[in-house]
C-alpha positions as CSV (number, residue, x, y, z in Angstrom):
1,M,0.0,0.0,0.0
2,R,1.2,3.5,-0.8
3,R,0.4,6.5,1.4
4,H,1.5,10.1,1.8
5,S,0.2,13.2,3.4
6,T,1.5,16.7,2.8
7,P,1.5,19.3,4.4
8,P,0.7,18.1,8.0
9,K,-2.9,18.4,9.1
10,P,-3.9,21.2,11.4
11,T,-3.6,20.6,15.2
12,S,-6.6,22.8,16.1
13,R,-9.7,21.2,17.5
14,E,-11.8,22.4,14.6
15,A,-12.6,19.4,12.3
16,T,-11.0,19.3,8.9
17,I,-13.5,19.1,6.1
18,S,-12.5,16.3,3.8
19,H,-13.6,14.7,0.5
20,L,-12.8,11.1,-0.4
21,G,-12.4,9.7,-3.9
22,I,-12.4,6.0,-4.5
23,D,-11.4,4.5,-7.9
24,V,-12.6,0.9,-7.9
25,G,-11.0,-1.5,-10.4
26,G,-11.3,-5.2,-11.1
27,T,-8.0,-6.0,-9.3
28,K,-7.0,-2.7,-7.6
29,V,-8.6,0.1,-5.6
30,A,-7.1,3.6,-5.2
31,L,-8.2,6.2,-2.6
32,R,-7.5,9.9,-2.4
33,L,-8.6,12.0,0.6
34,E,-8.4,15.8,0.1
35,H,-8.7,18.1,3.1
36,D,-9.7,21.8,3.2
37,D,-6.2,22.7,4.4
38,L,-5.0,21.5,0.9
39,S,-3.3,18.4,2.4
40,I,-3.8,15.1,0.6
41,S,-3.7,11.5,1.8
42,E,-3.6,8.6,-0.7
43,S,-3.5,4.8,-0.5
44,S,-4.1,1.9,-2.8
45,F,-4.6,-1.9,-2.4
46,R,-5.4,-4.9,-4.4
47,W,-8.4,-7.1,-4.0
48,A,-7.8,-10.4,-2.2
49,E,-7.9,-13.1,-4.9
50,P,-10.5,-15.8,-4.3
51,D,-9.6,-19.4,-4.1
52,G,-9.5,-21.4,-7.3
53,T,-8.6,-20.6,-10.9
54,D,-11.1,-17.8,-11.4
55,A,-9.2,-15.3,-9.3
56,M,-9.4,-12.6,-11.9
57,T,-13.0,-13.2,-12.9
58,S,-15.0,-13.7,-9.8
59,G,-14.6,-11.8,-6.6
60,D,-16.2,-12.3,-3.1
61,P,-18.3,-9.1,-2.5
62,T,-18.4,-9.6,1.3
63,R,-14.7,-10.0,1.5
64,D,-14.1,-7.2,-0.9
65,L,-16.3,-4.7,1.0
66,D,-14.7,-5.7,4.3
67,L,-11.3,-5.0,2.8
68,L,-12.5,-1.7,1.4
69,A,-13.8,-0.7,4.8
70,H,-10.5,-1.6,6.4
71,H,-8.5,0.6,4.1
72,V,-10.9,3.5,4.3
73,T,-10.7,3.4,8.1
74,E,-6.9,3.3,8.0
75,L,-6.7,6.2,5.6
76,C,-9.1,8.4,7.5
77,T,-7.5,7.7,10.9
78,G,-5.6,10.7,12.3
79,A,-6.5,14.3,13.2
80,P,-10.2,15.1,13.8
81,E,-11.9,15.6,10.5
82,R,-15.4,15.7,8.9
83,L,-15.9,13.5,5.8
84,T,-18.5,15.5,3.9
85,G,-18.5,13.8,0.6
86,V,-17.5,10.5,-1.0
87,G,-17.2,9.9,-4.8
88,V,-16.8,6.4,-6.2
89,A,-15.7,5.6,-9.7
90,M,-17.0,2.2,-10.7
91,P,-16.5,0.0,-13.8
92,A,-19.6,-1.9,-12.9
93,T,-23.1,-1.2,-14.2
94,L,-25.6,-0.1,-11.5
95,D,-29.3,0.2,-11.6
96,A,-31.3,3.2,-10.3
97,T,-31.3,1.7,-6.7
98,G,-27.5,1.4,-6.6
99,T,-27.5,-2.4,-7.2
100,V,-24.8,-4.0,-9.3
101,T,-26.4,-5.5,-12.4
102,A,-23.2,-6.4,-14.3
103,W,-19.4,-6.3,-13.7
104,P,-17.5,-8.5,-16.1
105,G,-14.3,-8.1,-14.1
106,R,-15.8,-9.4,-10.9
107,P,-19.1,-11.1,-11.7
108,G,-19.6,-12.3,-8.2
109,W,-20.7,-8.7,-7.4
110,A,-23.9,-9.0,-9.5
111,G,-26.9,-8.3,-7.3
112,V,-24.9,-6.5,-4.5
113,D,-26.7,-3.5,-3.0
114,L,-23.6,-1.2,-3.4
115,G,-25.5,1.9,-2.5
116,G,-26.7,0.4,0.8
117,A,-23.2,-1.0,1.6
118,L,-21.5,2.3,1.0
119,S,-24.1,4.3,3.0
120,A,-23.6,1.9,5.9
121,L,-19.8,2.4,5.7
122,F,-19.8,6.2,5.5
123,G,-22.8,7.1,7.7
124,D,-23.8,10.8,7.3
125,A,-21.4,11.6,4.4
126,E,-23.0,12.0,1.0
127,V,-22.0,9.1,-1.2
128,R,-22.2,9.3,-5.0
129,C,-21.3,6.7,-7.6
130,A,-20.6,7.1,-11.3
131,D,-19.0,5.3,-14.2
132,D,-15.2,5.4,-14.1
133,G,-14.9,6.4,-17.7
134,D,-17.3,9.3,-17.3
135,L,-15.4,10.5,-14.2
136,A,-12.1,10.2,-16.0
137,A,-13.4,12.4,-18.8
138,L,-14.7,15.0,-16.2
139,A,-11.3,15.1,-14.5
140,E,-9.4,15.4,-17.8
141,A,-11.7,18.3,-18.9
142,H,-11.0,20.1,-15.6
143,E,-7.3,19.5,-16.0
144,A,-7.2,20.7,-19.6
145,G,-9.5,23.6,-19.0
146,C,-11.7,22.4,-21.8
147,P,-15.5,22.1,-21.2
148,D,-16.2,20.1,-24.4
149,L,-14.1,17.0,-25.0
150,L,-14.1,13.3,-25.7
151,Y,-11.9,11.1,-23.6
152,L,-10.8,7.5,-24.3
153,G,-9.0,5.4,-21.8
154,V,-7.1,2.5,-23.5
155,G,-6.0,-0.3,-21.1
156,T,-7.2,-3.8,-20.4
157,G,-10.5,-2.6,-21.8
158,I,-11.6,0.7,-23.3
159,G,-13.6,3.2,-21.3
160,G,-14.1,6.9,-21.7
161,G,-16.7,9.6,-21.7
162,I,-18.0,12.8,-23.2
163,V,-18.0,16.2,-21.4
164,L,-20.1,19.0,-22.8
165,N,-20.5,22.4,-21.2
166,G,-18.4,21.0,-18.3
167,K,-20.8,18.1,-17.5
168,P,-20.6,14.4,-18.4
169,V,-23.0,13.1,-21.1
170,P,-25.6,11.6,-20.5
171,G,-25.1,12.7,-16.9
172,V,-24.4,11.2,-13.5
173,G,-27.2,8.9,-12.6
174,R,-28.4,8.6,-16.2
175,G,-26.2,5.7,-17.3
176,S,-22.7,5.7,-18.6
177,C,-21.2,6.7,-21.9
178,E,-20.0,3.3,-23.3
179,V,-17.5,4.5,-25.9
180,G,-15.7,1.2,-25.7
181,H,-18.7,-0.6,-27.1
182,L,-19.1,1.5,-30.3
183,V,-19.1,-1.0,-33.2
184,V,-16.3,-0.1,-35.6
185,D,-16.1,-3.4,-37.6
186,R,-19.3,-5.5,-38.2
187,D,-17.1,-8.6,-38.8
188,G,-14.6,-7.8,-36.2
189,P,-13.4,-9.8,-33.2
190,L,-15.8,-11.0,-30.4
191,C,-16.1,-8.6,-27.5
192,D,-16.8,-9.7,-24.0
193,C,-20.2,-7.9,-24.2
194,G,-21.2,-10.6,-26.8
195,R,-21.1,-8.4,-29.9
196,R,-18.5,-8.4,-32.6
197,G,-16.4,-5.4,-33.7
198,C,-16.6,-3.2,-30.6
199,V,-13.7,-0.8,-30.4
200,Q,-12.7,-2.5,-27.1
201,A,-12.4,-5.8,-28.9
202,A,-10.3,-4.3,-31.7
203,A,-8.0,-1.8,-29.9
204,S,-7.6,-2.6,-26.2
205,G,-4.2,-3.6,-24.9
206,P,-5.0,-7.4,-24.9
207,A,-6.6,-7.1,-28.4
208,T,-3.4,-5.4,-29.7
209,L,-1.2,-8.1,-28.1
210,R,-3.3,-10.9,-29.7
211,R,-3.0,-9.2,-33.1
212,A,0.7,-8.9,-32.6
213,A,1.0,-12.5,-31.7
214,R,-0.8,-13.6,-34.9
215,R,1.6,-11.5,-37.0
216,R,4.7,-12.7,-35.2
217,G,3.6,-16.3,-35.0
218,E,4.1,-16.6,-31.2
219,D,2.9,-15.1,-28.0
220,V,3.9,-11.4,-27.4
221,T,4.2,-9.8,-24.0
222,F,3.5,-6.2,-23.4
223,A,7.2,-5.6,-22.7
224,A,8.1,-7.3,-26.0
225,L,5.6,-5.2,-27.9
226,R,6.8,-2.0,-26.3
227,Q,10.4,-2.7,-27.3
228,A,9.4,-3.8,-30.8
229,V,7.4,-0.7,-31.4
230,A,10.4,1.4,-30.1
231,D,12.6,-0.5,-32.6
232,G,10.1,0.1,-35.4
233,K,9.6,-3.7,-36.1
234,P,7.0,-4.0,-38.9
235,W,4.9,-6.6,-37.2
236,A,4.6,-4.5,-34.1
237,M,4.0,-1.2,-35.9
238,A,1.3,-2.8,-38.1
239,S,-0.5,-4.3,-35.0
240,L,-0.5,-1.0,-33.2
241,R,-1.5,1.0,-36.2
242,E,-4.6,-1.2,-36.7
243,S,-5.6,-0.4,-33.1
244,G,-5.1,3.2,-33.9
245,R,-7.4,3.0,-37.0
246,A,-10.2,1.4,-34.9
247,L,-9.9,4.1,-32.3
248,A,-9.9,6.8,-34.9
249,A,-13.1,5.3,-36.4
250,A,-14.7,5.6,-32.9
251,V,-13.5,9.1,-32.4
252,T,-14.8,10.2,-35.8
253,G,-18.2,8.8,-35.1
254,V,-18.6,10.4,-31.8
255,C,-17.3,13.8,-33.1
256,E,-19.8,13.8,-35.9
257,L,-22.6,13.7,-33.2
258,V,-21.4,15.9,-30.4
259,H,-18.6,18.1,-31.9
260,P,-16.1,18.3,-28.9
261,A,-13.3,20.8,-29.1
262,L,-10.7,18.3,-28.0
263,V,-10.0,14.5,-27.9
264,L,-7.8,13.1,-25.2
265,I,-6.5,9.5,-25.1
266,G,-5.2,8.0,-21.8
267,G,-5.2,4.7,-20.0
268,G,-2.3,2.6,-19.0
269,F,-1.7,1.0,-22.4
270,A,-1.9,4.3,-24.3
271,A,0.4,6.0,-21.8
272,A,3.0,3.3,-22.3
273,M,2.6,3.4,-26.1
274,P,2.9,7.1,-27.1
275,E,3.1,6.1,-30.7
276,L,-0.6,5.0,-30.5
277,V,-1.9,8.5,-29.8
278,A,0.1,9.9,-32.7
279,M,-1.4,7.2,-35.0
280,V,-4.9,8.0,-33.8
281,A,-4.3,11.7,-34.4
282,E,-3.0,11.1,-37.9
283,R,-5.8,8.8,-38.9
284,T,-8.5,11.0,-37.3
285,A,-7.2,14.1,-39.2
286,A,-7.4,12.1,-42.5
287,L,-11.1,11.2,-41.8
288,G,-12.3,14.8,-41.6
289,R,-14.9,15.8,-44.2
290,P,-14.3,18.8,-46.4
291,G,-15.3,21.9,-44.4
292,H,-15.7,19.8,-41.2
293,P,-12.3,19.2,-39.7
294,L,-12.2,16.9,-36.7
295,P,-10.7,18.2,-33.4
296,P,-7.1,17.6,-32.4
297,V,-6.2,14.3,-30.7
298,R,-3.7,14.6,-27.8
299,P,-2.5,12.5,-24.9
300,A,-4.4,12.7,-21.6
301,Q,-2.7,14.6,-18.8
302,L,-3.6,12.7,-15.7
303,G,-2.3,9.3,-16.8
304,G,-3.7,6.4,-14.8
305,L,-5.2,8.8,-12.2
306,S,-8.0,10.2,-14.3
307,S,-10.8,8.2,-12.7
308,L,-9.5,8.8,-9.2
309,H,-9.4,12.6,-9.6
310,G,-12.9,12.4,-11.2
311,A,-14.1,10.6,-8.1
312,V,-12.8,13.4,-5.9
313,L,-14.7,15.9,-8.1
314,L,-17.8,13.8,-7.6
315,A,-17.3,13.9,-3.8
316,R,-17.1,17.7,-4.0
317,G,-20.4,17.8,-5.7
318,L,-19.3,18.2,-9.3
319,P,-21.0,18.2,-11.6
320,D,-23.9,20.0,-9.9
């Protein structure tokens, strides 16, 4: 676990007002506690892996929630403080009551009353949950000072969101913006959602590695692909470029509908493969219609912390 706090908290008896952001992932959870004296406390932990061979695809919600409660308590222990807001970035699908209806990364959570569990954990503090991609987009929009943008996070999957007039679309509590499940190839690879040709199935990190393995004729690790791209190996460049073309197709389709001023691409895989963003930018520019140029495509600024920063913004009541 990683933890830091700077500067020291005040020693007065007056409670420090604090806002907690939680970025929940399939294998890891990050927490960020921001205080009104501008100090920050952070920690992260990995979910306990369940017994058996399905460690990465199941999850015990009772054990997971107990572990979350432990780390929240540990992070918040210290000087007197008043936790006024909690924002939670979730990759799962929730219904209107706050119940998990689907979470491919941890299917054991299906049916869990997450809203009730979090309310019990945090007491009087207001707790708000939203899609991690939507919150990442919101945080990137704030960081870039751009109220109208499209964000794509390319990692194990592909998430993202749209921000217009400074607010996520369609809006917190109205469902998520599933950019990763835009169909870009009707005859494309099978996605974990059950459809074929979703941009996630064509351009995520694992999808790119599978394509590279087919071209090379043997399994390709991330490190091997990273080095091969740096060396300009044709099989690696072609594999990455195909992912870039799929992402550019998704970007183009979204931009024709909502006309953002800027497109940002982040996520762990994209951050480690800067060539990918350049490929998407080049292909997107080429897809612009006469008289209708598409917006610039640039790297995201918050790296792997986009969703976490978005969760803190949610805890602070943004968007209102």
